C-alpha positions as CSV (number, residue, x, y, z in Angstrom):
1,M,52.3,19.3,2.9
2,K,51.5,16.2,0.7
3,K,51.6,14.4,4.0
4,L,49.4,16.3,6.1
5,L,47.2,16.9,2.9
6,T,47.1,12.6,3.0
7,L,46.2,12.5,6.7
8,V,43.5,15.0,6.4
9,C,41.9,12.9,3.6
10,L,42.0,10.0,5.7
11,L,40.8,11.3,9.0
12,A,37.7,13.3,6.9
13,G,37.3,9.3,5.2
14,L,37.1,7.6,8.7
15,W,34.9,10.6,10.1
16,L,31.8,11.7,7.6
17,P,30.3,7.5,7.9
18,A,30.6,8.1,11.7
19,L,28.6,11.6,11.4
20,A,26.3,10.3,9.2
21,Q,25.7,7.5,11.3
22,T,25.1,9.7,14.3
23,A,23.0,12.2,12.4
24,G,20.3,10.2,10.9
25,V,18.7,11.1,7.8
26,A,16.5,14.4,7.7
27,I,13.3,14.3,5.8
28,G,11.8,17.7,4.2
29,G,11.7,20.1,1.8
30,D,7.8,20.7,0.0
31,V,6.5,18.5,2.6
32,A,3.8,19.3,5.6
33,K,5.9,17.8,8.4
34,P,9.2,17.5,7.9
35,F,11.1,14.9,10.5
36,Q,14.5,13.4,11.4
37,I,14.9,9.2,10.6
38,T,16.8,8.1,13.9
39,A,17.8,4.5,14.4
40,A,14.6,4.9,17.1
41,T,11.9,6.3,14.7
42,F,13.5,3.7,11.9
43,A,12.4,0.8,13.6
44,Q,9.2,1.8,14.7
45,L,8.0,2.1,10.5
46,K,6.7,-1.3,9.1
47,Q,9.9,-2.8,8.0
48,V,10.1,-4.5,4.2
49,T,12.4,-6.7,2.4
50,V,13.4,-6.6,-1.1
51,K,15.8,-8.2,-3.4
52,V,18.0,-6.8,-5.5
53,K,21.1,-8.4,-7.8
54,A,24.7,-7.0,-7.2
55,K,27.1,-5.8,-9.9
56,D,28.2,-10.0,-9.9
57,G,24.7,-10.8,-10.2
58,R,24.4,-12.3,-7.3
59,E,21.1,-11.3,-5.2
60,H,20.8,-9.8,-2.0
61,E,17.7,-9.2,0.4
62,Y,17.6,-6.0,1.9
63,T,15.4,-4.7,4.5
64,G,14.3,-1.2,5.4
65,V,11.2,1.4,5.2
66,A,9.2,1.5,1.8
67,L,10.7,5.1,0.4
68,Y,6.7,5.6,0.5
69,D,5.8,5.3,3.8
70,I,8.5,8.0,4.7
71,L,7.4,10.3,2.3
72,T,3.5,9.4,3.8
73,K,4.8,10.3,7.5
74,A,5.8,13.6,6.4
75,E,2.8,14.3,4.6
76,A,4.6,14.8,0.9
77,V,1.4,15.0,-1.2
78,P,-2.0,16.6,-0.1
79,N,-4.5,13.7,0.8
80,N,-2.5,10.8,-0.2
81,Q,-4.0,12.1,-3.3
82,L,-0.6,11.3,-6.7
83,K,-2.5,13.8,-8.9
84,G,-2.3,17.0,-11.0
85,K,0.2,19.4,-9.6
86,S,1.7,17.2,-7.1
87,L,3.1,15.2,-10.2
88,T,6.0,18.0,-10.7
89,K,7.2,17.0,-7.3
90,Y,10.2,14.9,-7.2
91,I,12.4,13.1,-4.7
92,L,16.2,14.4,-4.3
93,V,18.4,11.6,-1.9
94,S,21.9,12.8,-0.4
95,A,24.8,10.7,0.5
96,A,27.0,11.7,2.9
97,D,29.7,12.0,0.1
98,G,27.8,14.5,-1.5
99,Y,26.4,11.9,-4.5
100,Q,23.0,12.7,-5.2
101,V,20.2,11.2,-7.3
102,V,16.5,12.4,-8.1
103,L,13.4,10.0,-8.1
104,A,9.5,11.0,-9.4
105,L,7.5,10.9,-6.9
106,P,5.4,7.9,-8.8
107,E,8.5,6.0,-8.6
108,V,7.6,5.2,-5.0
109,D,3.6,5.4,-4.9
110,P,2.2,2.1,-4.9
111,A,-1.0,3.9,-7.0
112,Y,1.7,4.0,-10.1
113,T,4.1,1.3,-9.5
114,E,4.8,-2.6,-8.2
115,Q,7.7,-2.0,-7.8
116,T,8.6,-0.9,-3.7
117,I,11.7,1.4,-3.5
118,I,13.1,1.5,0.4
119,L,15.6,3.0,2.8
120,A,17.3,0.4,3.4
121,N,19.2,-0.7,7.1
122,K,19.9,-4.8,6.2
123,Q,21.5,-6.2,3.8
124,D,20.7,-10.0,4.5
125,G,20.0,-10.1,7.9
126,D,22.8,-7.9,9.0
127,D,23.4,-4.1,9.5
128,L,25.1,-2.0,6.7
129,A,28.9,-2.4,6.7
130,A,29.7,1.0,7.7
131,N,30.8,2.1,4.1
132,L,27.1,1.6,2.8
133,G,25.1,2.8,6.0
134,P,23.6,3.4,7.9
135,Y,21.5,3.6,5.4
136,R,21.5,3.1,1.6
137,L,18.4,4.2,-1.0
138,M,17.3,1.0,-3.2
139,V,15.9,0.5,-6.3
140,P,15.0,-2.8,-7.0
141,G,14.3,-2.2,-10.6
142,D,17.1,-0.6,-12.0
143,K,19.1,-2.5,-14.4
144,K,22.1,-0.6,-12.8
145,Q,22.5,0.3,-9.0
146,A,23.7,4.4,-9.8
147,R,20.5,5.3,-8.1
148,S,21.0,2.7,-4.6
149,A,23.0,5.9,-3.0
150,M,24.9,4.9,0.2
151,R,25.4,6.6,3.5
152,V,21.9,8.6,2.6
153,I,21.5,11.9,4.9
154,S,18.6,13.1,3.3
155,I,15.6,13.0,1.1
156,D,13.8,16.0,0.2
157,V,11.2,16.0,-1.7
158,L,10.3,19.4,-4.0
159,T,8.8,20.5,-6.7
160,A,9.6,21.4,-10.1
161,K,9.4,24.7,-11.7
162,K,9.0,26.0,-15.0
163,P,12.6,27.8,-16.0
């Protein structure tokens, strides 16, 4: 029984990243135009590059699409004016392994910040390794890379509600 469980876990570890690669990234939640990011739609969006230091202190270049551009395409903020009630919105990023991170909406809006958070598909000019991609959230301003989620499968804009 233990060998069977080990085999199932091993196969799931091989199958889930492959599923994430074919499925793309679902953009949804409290947005006017939910959509699916595929390799084709990703290639049509403006590509940007950010530099991020790894745990070992080495700097890497990540290329992808600004999260702000993705959310603008989904019409996450009415009239692209982040103010008032729109400031109660946040972003929930989910990975294939169940890992989730949260970003406040102003963290991705150029009117509020100088940093550019991206959904990357390349590291140092090459496609992301299978254990990291095909898409990875990169948050360049963070001292720790805990919010740089790997194997992203969904990005949802949600509204905080008073308990």
